[in-house]
C-alpha positions in Angstrom: 48.9 -73.7 19.6 45.4 -73.2 18.6 44.3 -71.9 15.2 41.3 -69.7 14.9 39.6 -69.1 11.6 37.3 -66.2 11.0 35.6 -65.1 7.8 35.7 -61.6 6.6 31.9 -61.3 7.2 32.4 -62.2 10.9 35.2 -59.6 11.3 33.3 -56.8 9.5 30.1 -57.6 11.4 31.8 -57.5 14.8 34.0 -54.5 14.0 37.3 -56.2 13.9 39.5 -58.5 15.9 42.3 -57.8 18.4 44.9 -60.3 19.6 46.6 -59.6 22.9 48.8 -61.6 25.2 47.1 -62.4 28.5 49.5 -60.1 30.4 48.6 -57.2 28.2 44.9 -58.0 28.5 45.0 -58.1 32.3 46.8 -54.8 32.4 44.2 -53.2 30.2 41.3 -54.7 32.1 42.7 -53.5 35.4 42.8 -49.9 34.1 39.0 -50.0 33.2 38.0 -49.8 36.9 38.3 -46.2 38.0 40.1 -45.1 41.2 38.2 -42.9 43.6 39.9 -40.8 46.2 37.7 -39.3 48.9 38.7 -36.3 51.0 37.2 -34.3 53.8 33.9 -35.2 55.3 33.1 -37.9 52.7 36.4 -39.7 53.6 35.7 -39.4 57.4 32.2 -40.8 57.0 33.4 -43.7 55.0 36.2 -44.5 57.5 33.6 -44.4 60.3 31.3 -46.7 58.4 34.1 -49.2 57.8 35.2 -49.0 61.4 31.6 -49.7 62.6 31.3 -52.6 60.2 34.5 -54.2 61.3 33.5 -53.8 64.9 30.1 -55.5 64.3 31.9 -58.3 62.4 34.3 -59.0 65.2 31.4 -58.9 67.7 29.6 -61.6 65.7 26.7 -59.4 64.7 27.1 -60.3 61.0 25.7 -63.3 59.2 25.8 -64.8 55.8 22.6 -64.6 53.7 21.7 -66.2 50.4 19.2 -63.5 49.4 17.7 -60.3 50.7 14.6 -62.3 51.8 16.8 -63.8 54.5 17.0 -60.4 56.3 13.6 -60.9 57.9 
């Protein structure tokens, strides 16, 4: 076990301290990312875009780049 020592100044300056188990922390951090559900035309357009991207990937038209300058 590790021991952490904080002064009252540090706690008051930073607005407090929270201690959580890793399991609880992971659950909370996963809930931070919002879920988006598309319907109608937006969903169809996204499905089409993904389908085209997968087709290009399978055809070997994609390549790895290190920066946007490599797109030339």
